[in-house]
N, C-alpha and C positions, 0 to 999 in steps of 0.2 A: 165530899161524898155526894153522889146523886142518888135520890130516893123518891118514891111516890109521895105526893102530898097526902098528909093525914088530916083527919077532921080537926085535930088540935092545932093545925097550922093556919087556920082562917085569918086571924088578926095580922100575922106577919105577911101572909100571902096577899091579903087585900091591900095592905099598905104598899107593897111592891107593885101590885097590879095597878093601883091608882097612880103611882109614879110613872109606870109604863104609859098609861093613857095621857098623863100630863105631858110627857116627853113628846108624844105625837100630836099634842094639842087636840085631843079627843075628849068628849064629855064622858064622865063616869058617874054612876049613881048606885045607890044601895040595891035597887032591883036587878041591875045588870050583874053586880057582884054576886048576889045570892043565886041568880039563875046559873051563872057559870060555875059557881061552887057546887051547886046541886048536880050539874052535868058531870063534873069531874068525879064525883062520888057515886054516880049511877052506873053500875056495871053494864047496863044495857045501852048507855050513850057512847058515841064514838070519841068524844073529847076526853083526853087524859091529861093529867098534870103531874109534873115532877118538879123537884127543887134541888138546888145545889147548896150544900152546907160547908162552911169552914168553921172548925172548932165548935160544932153543934149549933151554929147560927146560920139561918137561911140567908143567902146573899144573892140568889138568883132563882128564877122560875121559868118554866116552859110549858106551853100547852101544845098538844099535838093530836093528830087523829089519823085514822086509816082513810085512804082516799083511792077510788078506782083510777087507774091509769089506762084509758082505753087503747092507746096506741101500742101498749105492751100486753094488753089483756091480763093485767094483774093489779093487785093492790100495792100501794106504796104508803109510806108515812109522810104526812104533811105537817110541817111546823107552822103553827098559827102565831104564837107569841113567844118571844124570848127576851128576857130582861134581866140584866145582872147589875 
């Protein structure tokens, strides 16, 4: 099942996101995690977060946002992060 990330998902989400950063050999710290988490739960921020569950266990996450596409004169969805 795919669903939005809820505030109760922080611990599982942060562990998966840290694994994502590690996979790409990028640094990750508490401040970055807290900032991104606050963006995901801020209705006025463009970054959104979803998760994929199997048997009620989160096994994947994705972060996406609306982005202007000038050549088409419209907005599109941009996938920032995806990790399963």
